[in-house]
TIZANU-208412 format. One line per 2 residues: number of its first residue (from 1); their letters; for each residue x, y, z of C-alpha. Coordinates in Angstrom, 1 decimal. Layout:
! residues N
NUM	A	X/Y/Z | ... $
This chain:
! residues 408
1	MF	-31.0/11.4/-14.1 | -32.5/11.1/-10.6 $
3	ST	-36.1/11.3/-9.9 | -38.5/14.0/-8.6 $
5	RS	-38.5/11.2/-5.4 | -35.1/10.6/-5.3 $
7	KL	-34.0/14.7/-5.4 | -36.3/14.8/-2.5 $
9	TL	-35.2/12.3/-0.4 | -31.6/13.5/-1.2 $
11	AR	-32.6/17.2/0.1 | -34.2/16.1/3.4 $
13	AT	-31.1/13.9/4.2 | -29.0/17.0/3.6 $
15	LF	-31.1/18.7/5.6 | -31.7/16.4/8.6 $
17	QD	-29.1/13.3/7.9 | -32.1/11.1/8.6 $
19	RP	-32.9/9.3/5.4 | -31.3/5.9/3.4 $
21	VY	-29.8/7.9/0.4 | -27.7/5.0/-1.1 $
23	VQ	-28.1/1.3/-0.4 | -24.9/-1.1/-1.7 $
25	FY	-26.9/-4.3/-2.8 | -24.4/-7.5/-3.5 $
27	IT	-26.8/-8.9/-5.9 | -24.5/-12.0/-6.0 $
29	AR	-21.0/-13.1/-4.9 | -20.3/-14.9/-8.3 $
31	CN	-17.7/-13.0/-10.8 | -15.6/-13.8/-13.9 $
33	LT	-12.0/-12.5/-11.9 | -10.1/-13.4/-8.7 $
35	CK	-9.2/-9.7/-8.5 | -5.9/-9.2/-6.1 $
37	QC	-7.7/-6.5/-3.7 | -11.0/-8.0/-3.8 $
39	NI	-12.1/-11.5/-1.9 | -16.0/-10.6/-2.5 $
41	IY	-16.3/-14.2/-4.0 | -15.2/-16.0/-0.6 $
43	AN	-16.9/-13.5/1.8 | -20.3/-14.1/0.8 $
45	SD	-20.2/-17.3/-1.0 | -22.0/-18.8/2.0 $
47	VR	-25.6/-17.2/1.3 | -27.7/-17.8/-1.7 $
49	EA	-29.0/-15.1/-4.2 | -32.3/-13.2/-3.7 $
51	TL	-34.9/-14.2/-6.2 | -36.5/-11.6/-8.3 $
53	DE	-40.0/-11.6/-6.6 | -37.8/-10.9/-3.3 $
55	IK	-35.9/-8.1/-4.8 | -39.6/-6.6/-5.9 $
57	LM	-40.5/-6.7/-2.3 | -37.2/-5.4/-1.4 $
59	AD	-37.8/-2.3/-3.9 | -41.3/-1.6/-2.4 $
61	NF	-39.8/-1.5/1.1 | -37.1/0.8/0.2 $
63	AR	-39.6/3.2/-1.5 | -41.4/3.0/1.5 $
65	IG	-38.2/3.7/4.1 | -37.2/7.0/1.3 $
67	VA	-33.9/5.1/-0.5 | -33.0/7.5/-3.1 $
69	MV	-30.4/5.3/-4.5 | -29.1/1.6/-5.1 $
71	LL	-26.0/0.7/-6.2 | -26.2/-3.1/-7.7 $
73	TG	-22.9/-4.8/-7.3 | -21.3/-8.1/-6.7 $
75	GE	-19.4/-10.4/-7.3 | -19.9/-9.2/-10.8 $
77	PF	-23.5/-8.0/-11.5 | -23.6/-8.8/-15.1 $
79	TR	-23.3/-12.7/-14.2 | -27.0/-12.5/-13.2 $
81	QD	-29.2/-13.1/-16.3 | -32.3/-10.9/-14.9 $
83	LP	-30.0/-7.7/-14.3 | -32.4/-5.8/-16.6 $
85	AI	-35.3/-6.8/-14.8 | -33.5/-5.9/-11.5 $
87	IR	-32.9/-2.8/-12.7 | -36.4/-2.1/-13.7 $
89	EF	-37.7/-2.9/-10.4 | -36.0/-0.3/-8.5 $
91	ES	-36.2/2.5/-11.3 | -40.2/2.1/-11.6 $
93	RG	-40.2/3.0/-8.1 | -38.5/6.0/-8.3 $
95	IH	-35.0/4.6/-6.9 | -31.9/5.5/-8.7 $
97	VR	-30.1/2.6/-10.0 | -26.1/2.6/-10.3 $
99	MQ	-24.3/-0.4/-11.5 | -20.6/-1.1/-10.6 $
101	TN	-18.9/-3.7/-13.0 | -15.5/-4.9/-13.9 $
103	GL	-17.0/-4.6/-18.1 | -16.6/-7.9/-19.1 $
105	AS	-20.0/-8.1/-20.4 | -21.3/-8.1/-24.1 $
107	DE	-22.5/-5.5/-26.1 | -26.0/-7.0/-26.2 $
109	RI	-26.2/-7.0/-22.4 | -25.2/-3.1/-22.3 $
111	HE	-27.5/-2.3/-24.3 | -30.1/-4.2/-22.4 $
113	VV	-29.4/-2.8/-18.9 | -29.3/1.0/-20.2 $
115	EA	-32.8/0.4/-22.3 | -33.8/-0.9/-18.7 $
117	GG	-33.0/2.1/-16.8 | -29.4/1.7/-16.0 $
119	RD	-28.1/5.0/-16.5 | -24.8/5.4/-14.1 $
121	IS	-22.3/3.0/-14.4 | -18.9/2.7/-12.5 $
123	IS	-16.2/0.2/-14.2 | -13.2/-0.9/-12.4 $
125	LD	-9.9/0.2/-14.2 | -6.8/0.2/-12.5 $
127	SL	-4.0/0.8/-15.0 | -3.5/1.9/-18.8 $
129	WP	-1.1/-1.2/-19.3 | -3.0/-4.5/-20.3 $
131	GN	-0.6/-6.7/-18.8 | -0.8/-4.9/-15.2 $
133	QD	-4.7/-5.1/-15.4 | -4.9/-8.3/-16.4 $
135	DI	-2.3/-9.4/-13.3 | -4.3/-7.0/-11.2 $
137	NG	-7.5/-8.8/-12.0 | -6.3/-12.2/-11.3 $
139	GF	-4.4/-13.2/-14.6 | -7.0/-13.1/-16.6 $
141	AK	-5.8/-12.2/-20.3 | -7.3/-9.1/-22.5 $
143	SW	-9.4/-8.6/-19.4 | -7.9/-4.7/-19.7 $
145	HD	-9.4/-5.0/-23.4 | -12.7/-6.2/-22.8 $
147	AL	-13.3/-3.5/-20.1 | -12.6/-0.7/-22.9 $
149	RA	-14.8/-2.6/-25.6 | -17.5/-2.1/-22.6 $
151	MA	-16.6/1.2/-21.9 | -17.0/1.9/-25.7 $
153	SF	-20.6/0.3/-25.8 | -21.5/2.2/-22.9 $
155	TR	-20.5/5.6/-24.7 | -22.8/4.0/-27.7 $
157	YL	-25.9/3.7/-25.6 | -25.7/5.8/-22.5 $
159	PK	-27.9/9.4/-23.5 | -25.5/11.9/-23.1 $
161	EN	-27.5/13.9/-20.9 | -28.9/12.6/-17.4 $
163	SF	-26.5/9.9/-17.3 | -23.2/9.4/-15.4 $
165	AS	-19.8/7.4/-15.9 | -16.9/6.8/-14.1 $
167	LG	-13.5/4.5/-13.1 | -12.7/3.0/-9.8 $
169	CV	-9.4/2.8/-9.5 | -7.4/0.9/-6.3 $
171	IQ	-4.5/2.4/-5.5 | -1.9/0.0/-4.6 $
173	RD	1.7/-0.9/-5.1 | 1.4/-2.7/-8.2 $
175	NL	-0.1/0.8/-10.0 | 0.8/3.7/-8.1 $
177	GD	2.6/4.9/-11.1 | -0.4/4.4/-13.2 $
179	VE	-3.1/6.4/-11.5 | -2.7/9.8/-12.8 $
181	DV	-2.7/8.2/-16.1 | -6.2/6.6/-15.5 $
183	IR	-7.2/9.9/-14.6 | -6.0/11.5/-17.7 $
185	FG	-7.5/8.6/-19.7 | -11.5/8.8/-18.2 $
187	SE	-11.3/13.0/-18.8 | -10.6/12.3/-22.3 $
189	IS	-13.3/10.2/-22.7 | -15.8/12.0/-20.3 $
191	WF	-15.9/9.5/-17.6 | -15.1/10.8/-13.8 $
193	SS	-12.5/8.9/-12.0 | -12.4/7.7/-8.1 $
195	IV	-9.9/6.2/-6.5 | -9.8/3.9/-3.3 $
197	PI	-6.9/2.7/-1.4 | -5.9/-0.9/-1.4 $
199	HV	-8.0/-2.6/2.1 | -6.2/-5.6/3.7 $
201	TT	-7.4/-8.1/6.1 | -7.2/-11.9/7.8 $
203	FD	-8.6/-14.9/7.2 | -10.4/-15.0/10.6 $
205	QP	-11.7/-11.9/9.3 | -13.0/-12.0/6.0 $
207	MN	-14.5/-8.6/4.5 | -16.0/-8.1/0.9 $
209	FR	-12.9/-5.8/-0.5 | -10.2/-6.3/1.4 $
211	TF	-7.4/-8.7/0.4 | -5.8/-11.4/2.5 $
213	DR	-2.6/-10.7/1.3 | -0.5/-8.7/4.3 $
215	SK	2.1/-8.2/2.1 | -0.2/-5.7/0.2 $
217	RW	-0.2/-2.7/3.3 | 1.9/-0.1/2.7 $
219	KK	5.4/0.0/4.0 | 6.5/3.1/6.1 $
221	EE	9.0/4.0/3.4 | 6.3/4.1/0.7 $
223	LP	4.1/6.5/2.1 | 5.9/9.8/0.8 $
225	YV	4.8/8.2/-2.7 | 1.2/8.3/-1.8 $
227	DR	1.1/11.1/0.3 | 2.9/12.6/-3.1 $
229	LI	0.3/11.2/-5.4 | -2.7/12.3/-3.5 $
231	ER	-1.4/15.9/-3.7 | -1.0/15.5/-7.9 $
233	VR	-4.3/14.0/-8.3 | -5.8/17.0/-6.3 $
235	AM	-3.7/19.6/-8.5 | -5.5/17.3/-11.5 $
237	KR	-8.8/18.3/-10.1 | -8.3/22.0/-9.4 $
239	EG	-6.9/21.9/-13.2 | -10.3/20.4/-14.6 $
241	FL	-9.7/16.7/-14.6 | -12.8/14.5/-14.1 $
243	LY	-11.9/13.2/-10.4 | -15.3/12.7/-8.0 $
245	DS	-13.4/12.3/-5.1 | -13.5/15.2/-2.5 $
247	DQ	-10.7/16.8/-0.7 | -11.8/15.4/2.6 $
249	YL	-11.6/12.2/1.0 | -8.2/12.5/-0.2 $
251	DD	-7.2/13.7/3.0 | -8.1/10.1/4.5 $
253	IR	-6.5/8.5/1.9 | -3.3/9.2/3.2 $
255	RF	-4.3/8.7/6.9 | -5.7/5.5/5.8 $
257	AA	-2.4/3.9/4.2 | -0.6/5.4/7.0 $
259	EQ	-2.8/3.5/9.4 | -3.7/6.3/11.1 $
261	AT	-7.4/7.1/12.0 | -9.5/8.8/9.6 $
263	TW	-11.6/11.9/10.1 | -14.3/11.6/7.3 $
265	RQ	-16.7/10.5/10.3 | -16.2/13.2/12.9 $
267	HN	-19.4/15.1/12.2 | -20.9/12.0/13.5 $
269	GN	-19.3/11.1/16.7 | -16.7/9.2/14.7 $
271	IC	-19.5/6.5/13.8 | -20.5/6.1/10.4 $
273	DS	-24.3/7.0/9.3 | -25.4/3.6/8.8 $
275	PN	-28.5/3.1/8.7 | -29.6/6.8/8.6 $
277	LY	-27.8/7.5/5.3 | -26.9/4.1/4.0 $
279	FA	-26.8/0.5/4.6 | -25.8/-2.8/2.4 $
281	VL	-27.9/-6.0/1.4 | -26.3/-9.1/1.1 $
283	PN	-26.9/-11.5/-2.1 | -29.9/-13.4/0.2 $
285	GN	-31.5/-10.0/0.8 | -30.4/-9.6/4.4 $
287	FA	-29.5/-6.3/5.6 | -25.8/-5.4/6.4 $
289	PC	-24.8/-2.3/8.3 | -22.0/-1.9/5.5 $
291	CD	-19.5/-4.0/3.3 | -17.4/-5.3/6.0 $
293	HR	-19.9/-6.1/8.6 | -23.1/-8.4/9.2 $
295	LA	-25.7/-8.4/12.5 | -25.8/-11.4/14.6 $
297	SN	-29.6/-11.5/13.6 | -31.0/-12.2/10.2 $
299	IP	-33.1/-9.2/8.8 | -34.5/-9.7/5.1 $
301	TY	-34.7/-6.1/3.5 | -38.0/-7.8/1.5 $
303	GA	-39.7/-8.9/4.9 | -42.7/-7.0/5.1 $
305	KF	-42.1/-5.8/8.3 | -38.6/-4.4/7.1 $
307	PD	-39.6/-0.5/7.0 | -41.0/-1.0/10.7 $
309	IY	-38.1/-2.6/11.9 | -35.8/-0.4/10.3 $
311	RS	-37.2/2.8/12.1 | -37.4/0.8/15.6 $
313	TV	-35.0/1.6/18.5 | -33.9/-2.0/19.0 $
315	FR	-32.8/-2.6/15.5 | -31.0/1.0/15.5 $
317	DE	-29.3/-0.2/18.8 | -28.4/-3.3/17.2 $
319	VL	-26.6/-1.7/14.1 | -24.7/0.5/16.9 $
321	QV	-23.2/-2.3/18.6 | -21.6/-2.8/15.1 $
323	TK	-20.7/0.5/13.8 | -19.5/2.2/17.4 $
325	PC	-16.4/-0.1/17.4 | -15.3/-0.4/13.9 $
327	PG	-12.4/1.8/12.8 | -13.6/2.7/9.3 $
329	CM	-13.2/2.1/5.7 | -12.1/4.4/2.8 $
331	YG	-14.4/2.3/0.4 | -15.3/5.3/-1.3 $
333	SF	-19.2/5.2/-1.6 | -20.0/5.5/2.3 $
335	PE	-17.2/8.0/2.9 | -18.2/10.4/0.1 $
337	MT	-21.7/10.0/1.0 | -21.4/10.9/4.7 $
339	IS	-18.7/13.5/3.3 | -21.3/15.1/0.8 $
341	MR	-24.4/15.0/3.6 | -22.2/16.5/6.2 $
343	YL	-19.7/18.8/4.5 | -20.8/22.0/2.7 $
345	KA	-18.2/22.1/0.0 | -18.4/18.3/-1.1 $
347	KM	-22.3/19.4/-1.0 | -21.8/22.1/-3.3 $
349	ER	-19.3/20.0/-5.8 | -22.2/17.1/-5.8 $
351	IK	-24.7/19.4/-6.9 | -22.6/20.9/-9.6 $
353	TF	-21.7/17.7/-10.9 | -24.7/16.1/-11.0 $
355	IT	-27.5/18.9/-11.1 | -26.8/22.4/-12.3 $
357	SP	-23.2/21.9/-14.6 | -22.5/18.6/-15.3 $
359	PP	-19.6/18.5/-18.0 | -20.4/17.5/-21.6 $
361	KK	-19.9/14.1/-23.0 | -17.6/13.5/-26.0 $
363	WP	-19.5/10.6/-26.5 | -19.4/7.8/-28.5 $
365	VT	-15.7/6.7/-28.0 | -15.0/3.3/-30.0 $
367	YE	-12.9/1.0/-29.1 | -10.2/1.9/-31.3 $
369	QM	-10.3/5.5/-30.3 | -10.1/4.1/-26.7 $
371	LA	-6.9/1.9/-27.4 | -5.2/5.3/-29.3 $
373	IA	-6.0/7.5/-26.0 | -4.5/4.9/-23.7 $
375	ER	-1.6/4.6/-25.6 | -0.5/8.0/-25.9 $
377	IR	-1.2/8.6/-22.3 | 0.7/5.9/-21.2 $
379	NE	3.7/7.3/-23.1 | 3.8/10.6/-22.6 $
381	PR	7.1/11.8/-21.2 | 6.1/12.8/-18.0 $
383	ER	7.2/12.4/-14.5 | 5.2/9.5/-12.7 $
385	IS	5.0/8.9/-8.8 | 6.1/5.3/-8.7 $
387	LP	7.9/3.2/-6.3 | 11.3/2.2/-6.8 $
389	AH	10.6/-1.6/-7.3 | 7.8/-0.5/-9.6 $
391	PH	8.9/2.0/-12.2 | 6.9/3.3/-15.3 $
393	RL	7.0/0.3/-17.3 | 8.0/0.4/-21.0 $
395	SL	10.2/2.9/-22.9 | 8.6/4.9/-25.6 $
397	AE	9.7/2.7/-28.2 | 8.2/-0.4/-26.7 $
399	GT	4.9/1.3/-26.3 | 4.6/1.4/-29.7 $
401	EQ	4.9/-2.1/-29.9 | 2.5/-2.5/-27.0 $
403	AV	-0.2/-0.5/-29.3 | 0.3/-2.8/-31.9 $
405	AD	-0.1/-5.8/-30.0 | -3.1/-4.1/-28.4 $
407	LA	-5.0/-4.0/-31.7 | -4.0/-7.5/-32.4 $
């Protein structure tokens, strides 16, 4: 899955932590959903989208500075009609492409991006209950079903070897009792799962994946439920369920939910590894330290001087002025990249997952099969860690009626 060039970059970064292993490129702010936990359509709405010619120059620069992988995210990447061409520009230069999507894409378009080289996919899935997912997505009917249809398409077109598929699940009050079921579902269809705690901000500090709804902050009396869930999913990982997250990261989810200081940056003076190991790119192609913050100056990553700027002390000092006072995030990709490069246990887990012992894939899985798997898992008579105000949603009898409605 990773090119020889990407593997060499990863190996060097593992030793010296001095190569930009990972770049998040927000190729658009447009999205066909308005998810409760995300405000990307507002936070990045003030910038245009980079052209394909600019992206070609960006890919050239990323190859020069040693980028190993780029995440194409948004907004919703599939809203860009030139997504396959964007993938080819990076893949043709030996830069591994990962895509993050809500899954609202046609079978034809999914086939196109896989043919273009997109063999690493993450789809958002927060619940196995269609109505709950549709509500989290902003009240878009059938969005849960569309996500499952997209997953089925990916299992049909992605090769079983040298590919990776995962589910992204945001832990929040509305789905605390659903997270374990999502992990079970992902494991049955040979998809990894990764969990992210909900992030909250204020209107005067808009950040890409942080909700403005202050009521979404965890209450003190709810934190024991979060702790129990983390221990439950940690046990599931030991049992062999396909959970991507490291133990260090899971511990920090608990701290983050309690609004305590996280520890994943402690091996780097409690400062994140931007721009050494990772950074972000705005839709217009400008550099950003991460998905939360911007620089005061505009630095286009497609500019001819970007490789020199990236290596300069002045640039590093400007980034440090942003990253040093930041209390830290728990978005998944950035913390896990630091943990993978700086913590031996997580490093060995990643090598096993991607290189030495990737789990076999039971693909393809049809949409109808996914519906049946989801219906069975969500109605299994197991204890679920739900908040008192959000009990397990349906009885077994009602679940059967739900399954019939799903197929309608």
